[in-house]
C-alpha positions as CSV (number, residue, x, y, z in Angstrom):
1,M,-120.1,-23.5,-106.5
2,N,-120.3,-27.3,-106.8
3,K,-118.6,-28.9,-103.7
4,L,-116.8,-31.5,-105.8
5,L,-115.5,-28.8,-108.1
6,L,-114.3,-26.7,-105.2
7,I,-112.5,-29.8,-103.7
8,A,-110.9,-30.5,-107.1
9,I,-109.7,-26.9,-107.3
10,I,-108.2,-27.0,-103.8
11,F,-106.6,-30.3,-104.6
12,I,-105.0,-29.0,-107.8
13,N,-103.7,-25.8,-106.0
14,I,-102.2,-27.9,-103.2
15,N,-100.5,-30.2,-105.7
16,F,-99.3,-27.2,-107.7
17,A,-97.8,-25.6,-104.6
18,N,-96.1,-28.9,-103.7
19,A,-94.7,-29.2,-107.2
20,Q,-93.3,-25.7,-107.0
21,S,-91.7,-26.4,-103.6
22,L,-90.1,-29.6,-105.0
23,E,-88.8,-27.9,-108.1
24,I,-85.1,-28.8,-108.5
25,L,-83.0,-25.6,-108.5
26,A,-79.5,-27.2,-108.4
27,R,-77.7,-30.5,-108.6
28,V,-74.6,-31.1,-106.6
29,N,-73.0,-34.3,-107.7
30,D,-75.7,-36.9,-106.7
31,D,-77.7,-34.5,-104.4
32,I,-80.3,-32.0,-105.3
33,I,-81.4,-28.6,-103.9
34,T,-85.1,-27.9,-104.2
35,A,-87.1,-24.7,-104.0
36,Y,-88.4,-25.8,-100.6
37,D,-84.7,-26.2,-99.4
38,L,-83.9,-22.7,-100.6
39,N,-87.0,-21.0,-99.3
40,S,-86.6,-22.6,-95.8
41,K,-83.0,-21.5,-95.7
42,I,-83.9,-17.9,-96.8
43,L,-86.7,-17.7,-94.1
44,M,-84.2,-19.0,-91.4
45,A,-81.6,-16.5,-92.5
46,M,-84.0,-13.5,-92.6
47,N,-85.4,-14.3,-89.3
48,S,-82.0,-14.7,-87.7
49,V,-80.8,-11.2,-88.8
50,G,-84.2,-9.5,-88.2
51,V,-85.0,-8.7,-91.9
52,K,-88.7,-8.6,-92.9
53,N,-90.0,-11.4,-95.0
54,T,-90.8,-9.5,-98.2
55,K,-90.5,-10.4,-101.9
56,E,-87.7,-7.9,-102.4
57,N,-85.7,-9.3,-99.4
58,R,-86.2,-12.9,-100.5
59,Q,-84.9,-12.0,-104.0
60,K,-81.9,-10.2,-102.5
61,F,-80.9,-13.2,-100.4
62,T,-81.6,-15.9,-103.1
63,T,-78.3,-16.2,-104.9
64,K,-76.1,-16.0,-101.8
65,I,-78.2,-18.6,-99.9
66,L,-78.2,-20.9,-102.9
67,H,-74.4,-20.8,-103.0
68,L,-74.3,-21.5,-99.3
69,L,-76.5,-24.5,-99.8
70,I,-74.3,-25.8,-102.5
71,D,-71.2,-25.5,-100.3
72,E,-73.2,-27.2,-97.5
73,K,-73.9,-30.2,-99.7
74,L,-70.2,-30.4,-100.8
75,K,-69.0,-30.4,-97.2
76,L,-71.5,-33.1,-96.2
77,Q,-70.5,-35.2,-99.2
78,E,-66.8,-34.8,-98.4
79,A,-67.5,-35.8,-94.8
80,E,-69.3,-39.0,-96.0
81,R,-66.4,-39.7,-98.4
82,E,-63.9,-39.2,-95.5
83,N,-66.1,-41.3,-93.1
84,I,-66.4,-38.4,-90.7
85,K,-68.8,-39.2,-87.8
86,I,-70.7,-36.5,-85.8
87,S,-72.0,-37.2,-82.3
88,E,-75.3,-35.9,-80.8
89,D,-73.2,-34.3,-78.1
90,E,-71.2,-32.3,-80.6
91,I,-74.5,-31.1,-82.2
92,A,-76.0,-30.2,-78.8
93,K,-72.9,-28.1,-77.9
94,V,-73.3,-26.0,-81.1
95,V,-77.0,-25.6,-80.6
96,S,-76.4,-24.4,-77.0
97,S,-73.7,-22.0,-78.2
98,I,-76.1,-20.5,-80.8
99,E,-78.9,-20.1,-78.2
100,S,-76.5,-18.5,-75.8
101,K,-75.2,-16.0,-78.4
102,N,-78.8,-15.1,-79.2
103,N,-80.0,-14.8,-75.6
104,M,-82.3,-17.8,-75.9
105,K,-83.3,-20.4,-73.4
106,A,-82.5,-24.1,-73.9
107,G,-84.7,-25.5,-76.7
108,E,-85.9,-22.1,-77.9
109,L,-83.9,-22.2,-81.1
110,F,-85.8,-25.1,-82.7
111,A,-89.1,-23.8,-81.3
112,K,-88.5,-20.5,-83.0
113,I,-87.7,-21.9,-86.5
114,K,-90.8,-24.1,-86.2
115,Q,-92.9,-21.0,-85.9
116,F,-91.9,-20.1,-89.5
117,G,-92.7,-23.6,-90.8
118,I,-89.1,-24.6,-91.1
119,S,-88.0,-28.2,-90.4
120,D,-85.3,-28.8,-87.8
121,D,-83.4,-30.6,-90.6
122,Y,-82.3,-27.4,-92.2
123,L,-80.6,-26.0,-89.2
124,L,-79.2,-29.5,-88.3
125,N,-77.7,-29.9,-91.7
126,Q,-75.9,-26.6,-91.4
127,I,-74.6,-27.5,-88.0
128,K,-73.5,-31.0,-89.2
129,A,-71.8,-29.5,-92.2
130,D,-69.8,-27.0,-90.0
131,I,-68.7,-29.7,-87.5
132,A,-67.8,-32.1,-90.3
133,W,-65.8,-29.4,-92.1
134,M,-63.7,-28.6,-89.0
135,K,-63.0,-32.3,-88.6
136,I,-62.0,-32.6,-92.3
137,I,-59.6,-29.6,-92.0
138,R,-58.0,-31.0,-88.9
139,K,-57.7,-34.5,-90.4
140,N,-56.3,-33.5,-93.9
141,G,-54.5,-30.3,-93.0
142,K,-52.2,-31.5,-90.2
143,N,-49.0,-30.6,-92.1
144,E,-50.4,-27.4,-93.6
145,I,-51.6,-25.9,-90.3
146,A,-48.7,-27.0,-88.1
147,V,-46.8,-24.1,-86.5
148,S,-43.0,-24.3,-85.9
149,D,-41.1,-22.8,-83.1
150,S,-39.4,-20.4,-85.6
151,E,-42.8,-19.1,-86.7
152,I,-43.7,-18.4,-83.1
153,D,-40.4,-16.6,-82.6
154,E,-41.0,-14.5,-85.7
155,A,-44.5,-13.5,-84.4
156,I,-43.0,-12.5,-81.0
157,V,-40.4,-10.3,-82.8
158,F,-43.2,-8.8,-84.9
159,L,-45.2,-7.9,-81.8
160,K,-42.1,-6.4,-80.1
161,N,-41.3,-4.3,-83.2
162,N,-44.9,-3.0,-83.3
163,A,-45.1,-2.1,-79.7
164,H,-47.1,1.1,-78.9
165,K,-48.8,0.9,-82.3
166,N,-52.6,0.4,-82.6
167,K,-54.1,-3.0,-82.6
168,Y,-57.7,-3.7,-83.7
169,F,-60.3,-6.3,-82.9
170,I,-62.1,-6.8,-86.2
171,K,-65.1,-8.7,-87.5
172,E,-65.5,-9.3,-91.2
173,I,-68.1,-10.2,-93.9
174,F,-66.7,-11.2,-97.3
175,I,-68.7,-11.7,-100.4
176,P,-66.6,-13.0,-103.4
177,F,-67.0,-12.2,-107.0
178,N,-68.3,-15.2,-108.9
179,D,-69.4,-16.2,-112.4
180,K,-73.1,-16.4,-111.3
181,M,-73.4,-12.6,-110.5
182,S,-72.0,-9.5,-112.1
183,K,-69.7,-7.4,-110.0
184,K,-72.5,-4.7,-109.9
185,E,-74.9,-7.3,-108.5
186,V,-72.4,-8.4,-105.9
187,Y,-71.8,-4.7,-104.9
188,D,-75.5,-3.9,-104.8
189,S,-76.1,-7.0,-102.5
190,I,-73.4,-6.0,-100.1
191,V,-74.5,-2.4,-100.0
192,M,-78.0,-3.6,-99.0
193,M,-76.4,-5.9,-96.4
194,A,-74.5,-3.0,-94.9
195,K,-77.7,-1.0,-94.7
196,D,-79.5,-3.9,-93.0
197,I,-76.7,-4.4,-90.5
198,R,-76.8,-0.7,-89.5
199,K,-80.6,-0.9,-89.1
200,N,-80.9,-4.2,-87.3
201,G,-77.5,-4.8,-85.8
202,K,-76.5,-8.4,-85.5
203,F,-73.2,-8.2,-87.5
204,E,-72.2,-11.6,-86.1
205,I,-75.3,-13.3,-87.4
206,F,-75.0,-11.7,-90.9
207,A,-71.4,-12.9,-90.9
208,R,-72.5,-16.4,-89.8
209,Q,-75.2,-16.7,-92.4
210,F,-73.7,-14.9,-95.5
211,S,-69.9,-14.5,-95.3
212,A,-67.8,-16.6,-97.6
213,S,-64.8,-16.2,-95.4
214,P,-63.6,-19.1,-93.3
215,T,-64.2,-16.8,-90.3
216,A,-67.9,-17.2,-90.8
217,I,-67.9,-20.2,-88.5
218,R,-66.6,-17.8,-85.8
219,Y,-69.3,-15.2,-86.5
220,G,-66.9,-13.2,-88.6
221,N,-64.3,-12.7,-85.8
222,L,-60.8,-12.0,-87.2
223,G,-59.5,-11.4,-83.7
224,W,-56.8,-8.8,-82.9
225,I,-55.1,-7.4,-86.0
226,F,-52.1,-5.1,-86.1
227,E,-51.4,-2.2,-88.4
228,G,-50.0,-3.5,-91.7
229,Q,-51.3,-7.1,-91.3
230,L,-54.2,-6.7,-93.6
231,D,-54.2,-6.1,-97.4
232,K,-53.6,-2.4,-98.2
233,E,-57.3,-1.9,-99.3
234,L,-58.5,-3.0,-95.9
235,D,-55.7,-1.6,-93.7
236,Q,-56.2,2.0,-94.9
237,I,-59.9,1.8,-93.9
238,V,-59.3,0.1,-90.6
239,V,-56.8,2.7,-89.3
240,Q,-59.5,5.4,-89.8
241,M,-62.4,3.5,-88.1
242,K,-63.7,4.2,-84.6
243,E,-64.9,1.6,-82.1
244,G,-68.3,0.3,-82.9
245,E,-68.1,1.6,-86.5
246,I,-69.2,-0.5,-89.5
247,S,-67.4,0.2,-92.8
248,N,-68.9,0.9,-96.2
249,P,-68.3,-2.0,-98.7
250,I,-64.6,-2.3,-99.5
251,I,-63.7,-3.5,-103.0
252,T,-60.8,-5.9,-103.4
253,K,-59.7,-7.9,-106.4
254,D,-61.4,-11.0,-105.1
255,G,-64.7,-9.5,-103.7
256,L,-66.1,-7.1,-101.2
257,Y,-65.8,-6.8,-97.4
258,I,-67.7,-5.1,-94.6
259,L,-65.7,-4.6,-91.5
260,Q,-66.8,-3.9,-87.9
261,M,-64.4,-2.3,-85.4
262,D,-65.1,-3.8,-82.0
263,K,-62.0,-2.5,-80.1
264,K,-59.0,-0.4,-80.7
265,E,-56.0,-0.5,-78.4
266,K,-52.2,0.2,-78.3
267,I,-49.9,-2.7,-78.1
268,E,-47.9,-2.7,-74.8
269,G,-44.4,-3.9,-75.5
270,N,-44.0,-5.5,-72.1
271,I,-47.3,-7.4,-72.2
272,L,-47.1,-10.1,-74.9
273,P,-49.3,-13.2,-75.3
274,D,-47.6,-16.4,-74.2
275,R,-46.3,-18.8,-76.8
276,E,-49.3,-21.1,-76.7
277,K,-51.7,-18.3,-77.4
278,I,-49.5,-17.1,-80.3
279,K,-49.3,-20.7,-81.6
280,A,-53.1,-21.0,-81.5
281,R,-53.6,-17.8,-83.4
282,L,-51.2,-18.8,-86.1
283,M,-52.8,-22.3,-86.4
284,N,-56.2,-20.7,-86.8
285,K,-55.0,-18.5,-89.6
286,K,-53.3,-21.4,-91.4
287,A,-56.5,-23.5,-91.0
288,E,-58.6,-20.8,-92.5
289,I,-56.3,-20.5,-95.6
290,F,-56.2,-24.3,-95.9
291,A,-60.0,-24.6,-95.5
292,D,-60.6,-22.0,-98.2
293,K,-58.3,-23.7,-100.7
294,Y,-59.8,-27.1,-99.9
295,L,-63.3,-26.0,-100.6
296,R,-62.3,-24.3,-103.8
297,D,-60.6,-27.5,-105.0
298,I,-63.8,-29.5,-104.2
299,R,-65.9,-27.1,-106.1
300,K,-63.6,-27.4,-109.2
301,T,-64.0,-31.2,-109.3
302,A,-67.7,-31.3,-108.4
303,M,-70.6,-31.6,-110.9
304,I,-72.7,-28.6,-110.1
305,E,-75.7,-27.6,-112.2
306,V,-77.7,-24.5,-111.3
307,K,-81.1,-23.9,-113.0
308,K,-81.1,-20.6,-114.9
């Protein structure tokens, strides 16, 4: 083949590939999400949970990852509007925590994602969005997440009244119903996720990457839950679970859950958490509720266009 023709074909193919990677898949107010953004995030997510890079798996992750990228943009935009600053030290602490949870050495996280041709920026943006979001919630939710002495007293009475019942340390993954996917598509996606978790483990990483619950930032940790504290659909499953067990998808009016039972113990009536620990738990719960509502409100007012 003529060398000039060969060079021209290669040049055309490279430009075509670049054009595909720069294809705009969504607009979030003044920001865009490209095919390259989505593909990089999918690769990072699949690698973190140990799922093979196949066409089927990429398709399975696409819708969920796109929604996560949209929320990430909204959080970073809100941080800019609120003039939230993020320090290098704050980012370094989160990176160190991720490496520690994944049994990595210092610096190994970025080296690993580079092996897959992924820019550091994609992980850094996620970290920045998470840090900024926590600061926004603390700043704007002071009144909503404040805990009164009477609320602490009520919690202590609850613990005493439930002495000698079971308590459970639970992790959760929540996938909501939305107008972009049918309920069957949401159900099918979470069934496949449950299958992948049982095969690969890493419930915490799946929760961190894919859960829409505010607990995702804590790797899905709900903490200690007592009988009757969860919604009926969840509670009736939890009381039957064994330690280490992962539930089948649980259908609720808002979406689907996968739960993991980490520990199961009886409450000892004479061994209660101190008031500060109870206050911290109540504040965390209120912060999660406030954060969820805050993000839903931002979504309602944002200009979001997703390519069909």
